[in-house]
N, CA, C and O atoms as a MOPAC input file, in Angstrom:
PM7 MOZYME 1SCF
protein

 N      0.82400 1    -1.20400 1     0.00000 1
 C      0.00000 1     0.00000 1     0.00000 1
 C      0.86100 1     1.25900 1     0.00000 1
 O      0.49700 1     2.25700 1    -0.62100 1
 N      1.99200 1     1.22000 1     0.68700 1
 C      2.89400 1     2.37900 1     0.72400 1
 C      3.36800 1     2.75800 1    -0.67600 1
 O      3.49900 1     3.94100 1    -0.98700 1
 N      3.62100 1     1.77400 1    -1.50800 1
 C      4.05000 1     2.04200 1    -2.88700 1
 C      2.93000 1     2.74700 1    -3.64200 1
 O      3.17500 1     3.71700 1    -4.36000 1
 N      1.70500 1     2.26300 1    -3.48100 1
 C      0.56100 1     2.88600 1    -4.14200 1
 C      0.40200 1     4.34200 1    -3.73100 1
 O      0.02000 1     5.18400 1    -4.54500 1
 N      0.69200 1     4.63800 1    -2.47600 1
 C      0.53900 1     5.99300 1    -1.94500 1
 C      1.78000 1     6.85100 1    -2.14700 1
 O      1.80400 1     8.01700 1    -1.75200 1
 N      2.80900 1     6.27600 1    -2.76200 1
 C      4.06800 1     6.98000 1    -3.02200 1
 C      4.70400 1     7.50600 1    -1.73500 1
 O      5.13400 1     8.65700 1    -1.66200 1
 N      4.75400 1     6.63900 1    -0.72600 1
 C      5.34900 1     6.96900 1     0.57100 1
 C      6.86900 1     6.92000 1     0.45200 1
 O      7.41500 1     5.98300 1    -0.13100 1
 N      7.54900 1     7.91400 1     0.99400 1
 C      9.01600 1     7.95300 1     0.96000 1
 C      9.65200 1     7.45000 1     2.24200 1
 O     10.76200 1     6.91600 1     2.22300 1
 N      8.94300 1     7.62000 1     3.37300 1
 C      9.48700 1     7.24500 1     4.68400 1
 C      8.44600 1     6.41500 1     5.41900 1
 O      7.29100 1     6.82000 1     5.55200 1
 N      8.87100 1     5.24600 1     5.89500 1
 C      8.00000 1     4.37900 1     6.68000 1
 C      8.54000 1     4.28800 1     8.10000 1
 O      9.71700 1     3.99100 1     8.30400 1
 N      7.68100 1     4.54200 1     9.08100 1
 C      8.03900 1     4.35100 1    10.48700 1
 C      7.29100 1     3.11700 1    10.96700 1
 O      6.06100 1     3.09900 1    10.99900 1
 N      8.04000 1     2.08700 1    11.33800 1
 C      7.44600 1     0.81300 1    11.71900 1
 C      8.48100 1     0.05000 1    12.52900 1
 O      9.67900 1     0.28400 1    12.36800 1
 N      8.04800 1    -0.85800 1    13.39700 1
 C      9.03200 1    -1.62600 1    14.15900 1
 C      9.13000 1    -3.07600 1    13.70200 1
 O      9.92900 1    -3.83900 1    14.24500 1
 N      8.33300 1    -3.46800 1    12.71500 1
 C      8.35500 1    -4.83700 1    12.21500 1
 C      9.52200 1    -5.05100 1    11.25300 1
 O      9.65200 1    -4.32300 1    10.27000 1
 N     10.37300 1    -6.04700 1    11.52800 1
 C     11.47000 1    -6.34000 1    10.60100 1
 C     10.98100 1    -6.64000 1     9.17900 1
 O     11.64100 1    -6.26700 1     8.20900 1
 N      9.84800 1    -7.30100 1     9.04900 1
 C      9.30500 1    -7.62300 1     7.72800 1
 C      8.93800 1    -6.34500 1     6.98300 1
 O      9.26800 1    -6.19500 1     5.80700 1
 N      8.25900 1    -5.42700 1     7.66000 1
 C      7.86200 1    -4.17300 1     7.01400 1
 C      9.06000 1    -3.28500 1     6.71500 1
 O      9.10500 1    -2.62300 1     5.67800 1
 N     10.02100 1    -3.27100 1     7.61500 1
 C     11.24300 1    -2.48400 1     7.39600 1
 C     11.97900 1    -3.00300 1     6.16400 1
 O     12.38300 1    -2.22300 1     5.30200 1
 N     12.15100 1    -4.31400 1     6.08300 1
 C     12.84500 1    -4.91100 1     4.93200 1
 C     12.07300 1    -4.64600 1     3.64200 1
 O     12.67600 1    -4.34200 1     2.61300 1
 N     10.74900 1    -4.75600 1     3.68700 1
 C      9.93700 1    -4.49600 1     2.50300 1
 C     10.06200 1    -3.05800 1     2.02800 1
 O     10.13900 1    -2.79500 1     0.82800 1
 N     10.08000 1    -2.13900 1     2.96800 1
 C     10.23600 1    -0.72700 1     2.61700 1
 C     11.58600 1    -0.48500 1     1.95500 1
 O     11.66400 1     0.21400 1     0.94400 1
 N     12.63400 1    -1.05000 1     2.50800 1
 C     13.97400 1    -0.87200 1     1.95100 1
 C     14.07700 1    -1.48600 1     0.55400 1
 O     14.70600 1    -0.90900 1    -0.33300 1
 N     13.46600 1    -2.64200 1     0.35900 1
 C     13.48700 1    -3.29300 1    -0.95900 1
 C     12.81900 1    -2.42300 1    -2.01800 1
 O     13.13800 1    -2.52400 1    -3.20200 1
 N     11.90000 1    -1.57600 1    -1.59400 1
 C     11.17600 1    -0.71500 1    -2.52900 1
 C     11.71900 1     0.70400 1    -2.55500 1
 O     11.09600 1     1.60000 1    -3.12400 1
 N     12.88900 1     0.91400 1    -1.93400 1
 C     13.56400 1     2.20700 1    -2.00700 1
 C     13.12300 1     3.25300 1    -1.01000 1
 O     13.53000 1     4.41100 1    -1.10400 1
 N     12.29700 1     2.86300 1    -0.05800 1
 C     11.85700 1     3.81100 1     0.96900 1
 C     12.86800 1     3.89300 1     2.10300 1
 O     13.59300 1     2.93500 1     2.37100 1
 N     12.91000 1     5.01900 1     2.75400 1
 C     13.65600 1     5.14600 1     3.99900 1
 C     12.79600 1     4.49400 1     5.07200 1
 O     11.59200 1     4.74300 1     5.13400 1
 N     13.38900 1     3.67500 1     5.90600 1
 C     12.66100 1     3.03900 1     7.00500 1
 C     13.20300 1     3.58100 1     8.32200 1
 O     14.41000 1     3.75900 1     8.49100 1
 N     12.29300 1     3.83900 1     9.24200 1
 C     12.67900 1     4.35600 1    10.54800 1
 C     11.94900 1     3.56800 1    11.62500 1
 O     10.82200 1     3.11400 1    11.42600 1
 N     12.60600 1     3.41200 1    12.76400 1
 C     12.01300 1     2.62400 1    13.83500 1
 C     12.58500 1     2.99700 1    15.18000 1
 O     13.69500 1     3.52100 1    15.27800 1
 N     11.81600 1     2.72300 1    16.21400 1
 C     12.37400 1     2.71900 1    17.55700 1
 C     13.06500 1     1.37200 1    17.69000 1
 O     12.50500 1     0.34700 1    17.30300 1
 N     14.25700 1     1.36400 1    18.22400 1
 C     15.04400 1     0.13700 1    18.30200 1
 C     14.52000 1    -0.74800 1    19.43100 1
 O     14.36900 1    -0.31700 1    20.57400 1
 N     14.25000 1    -1.99600 1    19.06600 1
 C     13.78100 1    -3.02400 1    19.99600 1
 C     14.64300 1    -4.27100 1    19.77200 1
 O     15.33000 1    -4.36800 1    18.75500 1
 N     14.61200 1    -5.21600 1    20.70300 1
 C     15.40400 1    -6.44200 1    20.50200 1
 C     15.08600 1    -7.16200 1    19.19400 1
 O     15.97700 1    -7.77300 1    18.60500 1
 N     13.84200 1    -7.10500 1    18.72800 1
 C     13.45600 1    -7.83600 1    17.52000 1
 C     13.83500 1    -7.13100 1    16.21800 1
 O     13.72200 1    -7.72500 1    15.14500 1
 N     14.28700 1    -5.86600 1    16.29200 1
 C     14.66200 1    -5.19700 1    15.03900 1
 C     16.04800 1    -4.55200 1    15.08300 1
 O     16.46100 1    -3.90800 1    14.11900 1
 N     16.75700 1    -4.72000 1    16.18300 1
 C     18.04400 1    -4.02800 1    16.32400 1
 C     19.07500 1    -4.45000 1    15.28700 1
 O     19.94800 1    -3.65500 1    14.93900 1
 N     19.00000 1    -5.66500 1    14.79000 1
 C     19.96300 1    -6.09800 1    13.76500 1
 C     19.81000 1    -5.31200 1    12.47600 1
 O     20.79000 1    -5.10300 1    11.76100 1
 N     18.59900 1    -4.87200 1    12.16600 1
 C     18.36400 1    -4.09400 1    10.95200 1
 C     18.88700 1    -2.67200 1    11.07300 1
 O     19.16500 1    -2.01900 1    10.06700 1
 N     19.02000 1    -2.19800 1    12.29000 1
 C     19.41100 1    -0.81300 1    12.53200 1
 C     20.90000 1    -0.69300 1    12.82800 1
 O     21.49300 1     0.35800 1    12.58100 1
 N     21.50500 1    -1.73300 1    13.34500 1
 C     22.87000 1    -1.64900 1    13.86200 1
 C     23.90100 1    -1.19000 1    12.84300 1
 O     24.86700 1    -0.52000 1    13.20500 1
 N     23.71200 1    -1.54100 1    11.57100 1
 C     24.67800 1    -1.11800 1    10.56200 1
 C     24.61800 1     0.37200 1    10.27400 1
 O     25.65100 1     1.01800 1    10.09500 1
 N     23.41800 1     0.91300 1    10.22900 1
 C     23.23400 1     2.33800 1    10.02200 1
 C     23.43300 1     2.81100 1     8.59700 1
 O     23.07800 1     3.94600 1     8.28100 1
 N     23.98800 1     1.98200 1     7.72700 1
 C     24.25200 1     2.42400 1     6.36000 1
 C     23.31200 1     1.77700 1     5.34800 1
 O     23.51000 1     1.92200 1     4.14200 1
 N     22.29700 1     1.06700 1     5.82200 1
 C     21.38800 1     0.38600 1     4.90900 1
 C     20.06100 1     1.11500 1     4.74400 1
 O     19.09900 1     0.54100 1     4.23200 1
 N     19.99800 1     2.36700 1     5.16700 1
 C     18.78800 1     3.15100 1     4.99900 1
 C     17.76100 1     2.98600 1     6.08800 1
 O     16.64200 1     3.48200 1     5.96100 1
 N     18.12000 1     2.28900 1     7.17800 1
 C     17.21200 1     2.13800 1     8.30500 1
 C     17.67500 1     3.07300 1     9.41700 1
 O     18.79500 1     2.96200 1     9.91400 1
 N     16.79900 1     3.98600 1     9.79400 1
 C     17.12000 1     4.95500 1    10.82700 1
 C     16.49700 1     4.47500 1    12.12800 1
 O     15.29200 1     4.23200 1    12.19800 1
 N     17.31800 1     4.34100 1    13.14700 1
 C     16.81500 1     3.86400 1    14.42200 1
 C     17.10300 1     4.84100 1    15.53700 1
 O     18.04800 1     5.62800 1    15.47100 1
 N     16.26900 1     4.77900 1    16.56800 1
 C     16.44700 1     5.65200 1    17.72400 1
 C     15.88100 1     4.96400 1    18.95800 1
 O     15.07500 1     4.03700 1    18.86600 1
 N     16.32200 1     5.44100 1    20.10700 1
 C     15.87000 1     4.87100 1    21.37100 1
 C     14.50400 1     5.40200 1    21.79400 1
 O     13.77900 1     4.73600 1    22.53300 1
 N     14.14900 1     6.61000 1    21.32300 1
 C     12.86300 1     7.19800 1    21.71100 1
 C     12.35500 1     8.10300 1    20.59500 1
 O     13.07000 1     8.37400 1    19.63000 1
 N     11.11200 1     8.57100 1    20.73300 1
 C     10.48500 1     9.37700 1    19.68500 1
 C     11.18500 1    10.69800 1    19.41500 1
 O     11.35200 1    11.05800 1    18.24900 1
 N     11.60500 1    11.44200 1    20.44100 1
 C     12.31100 1    12.69700 1    20.14500 1
 C     13.60200 1    12.47800 1    19.33700 1
 O     13.91100 1    13.24700 1    18.42700 1
 N     14.34100 1    11.43100 1    19.67900 1
 C     15.56800 1    11.13600 1    18.93300 1
 C     15.23400 1    10.73400 1    17.50100 1
 O     15.92400 1    11.14300 1    16.56700 1
 N     14.18500 1     9.94000 1    17.32100 1
 C     13.79700 1     9.52400 1    15.97100 1
 C     13.37700 1    10.73700 1    15.14100 1
 O     13.69700 1    10.82300 1    13.95600 1
 N     12.67200 1    11.65600 1    15.75500 1
 C     12.28600 1    12.88200 1    15.05500 1
 C     13.51700 1    13.65600 1    14.58600 1
 O     13.56100 1    14.12100 1    13.44800 1
 N     14.50500 1    13.79300 1    15.45100 1
 C     15.73900 1    14.49700 1    15.06800 1
 C     16.45100 1    13.79200 1    13.92400 1
 O     16.93700 1    14.44100 1    12.99800 1
 N     16.51100 1    12.48300 1    13.98300 1
 C     17.20800 1    11.73300 1    12.92700 1
 C     16.46400 1    11.74300 1    11.59400 1
 O     17.07600 1    11.63000 1    10.53200 1
 N     15.15700 1    11.87700 1    11.65800 1
 C     14.36400 1    11.90200 1    10.43100 1
 C     14.27200 1    13.28200 1     9.80200 1
 O     13.90700 1    13.39800 1     8.63200 1
 N     14.58500 1    14.30600 1    10.53100 1
 C     14.44300 1    15.68100 1    10.05100 1
 C     14.99700 1    15.89300 1     8.63700 1
 O     14.32200 1    16.53200 1     7.82900 1
 N     16.18200 1    15.39200 1     8.29900 1
 C     16.70300 1    15.61700 1     6.94100 1
 C     15.85500 1    14.97100 1     5.83500 1
 O     15.96500 1    15.35600 1     4.67100 1
 N     15.01900 1    14.00200 1     6.18700 1
 C     14.23000 1    13.28000 1     5.19000 1
 C     12.81400 1    13.81900 1     5.05500 1
 O     12.07000 1    13.40200 1     4.16700 1
 N     12.44100 1    14.74200 1     5.93000 1
 C     11.07400 1    15.25000 1     5.93300 1
 C     11.00900 1    16.63600 1     5.34200 1
 O     11.94600 1    17.42100 1     5.48400 1
 N      9.92700 1    16.94000 1     4.69000 1
 C      9.74600 1    18.28100 1     4.12900 1
 C      8.85500 1    19.07700 1     5.06000 1
 O      8.04200 1    18.51100 1     5.79200 1
 N      9.00800 1    20.37800 1     5.03200 1
 C      8.19000 1    21.22500 1     5.88100 1
 C      6.94000 1    21.72400 1     5.17400 1
 O      6.05000 1    22.29100 1     5.80800 1
 N      6.86800 1    21.51500 1     3.86300 1
 C      5.69100 1    21.99300 1     3.13900 1
 C      4.59800 1    20.91900 1     3.14800 1
 O      4.88200 1    19.73800 1     2.95200 1
 N      3.35300 1    21.33600 1     3.37400 1
 C      2.25300 1    20.35600 1     3.39800 1
 C      1.96700 1    19.81800 1     2.01000 1
 O      2.24600 1    20.49000 1     1.01700 1
 N      1.41300 1    18.61000 1     1.92400 1
 C      1.07900 1    18.06300 1     0.60600 1
 C      0.00500 1    18.89400 1    -0.05200 1
 O     -0.73100 1    19.61700 1     0.62100 1
 N     -0.09000 1    18.79400 1    -1.37300 1
 C     -1.12300 1    19.52500 1    -2.11600 1
 C     -2.50200 1    19.04300 1    -1.67200 1
 O     -2.73300 1    17.85000 1    -1.48000 1
 N     -3.38800 1    19.98100 1    -1.51900 1
 C     -4.74400 1    19.63600 1    -1.07100 1
 C     -5.62800 1    19.27000 1    -2.24000 1
 O     -6.80200 1    18.95200 1    -2.05000 1

């Protein structure tokens, strides 16, 4: 569904969804948990991880636009 909606960034904690997003060229972001930490540990595969929401927001800032979508 993300592909249909032309989503550029997916925030999810599921390893399956993170891998699927990366396979389709999306940036994937997650709060790091024991079940997904292996996907985040490298840091160079397009998966952005953080320990909490404020940190994730800071790390995602370069990937987000400030202009609202067209109405």
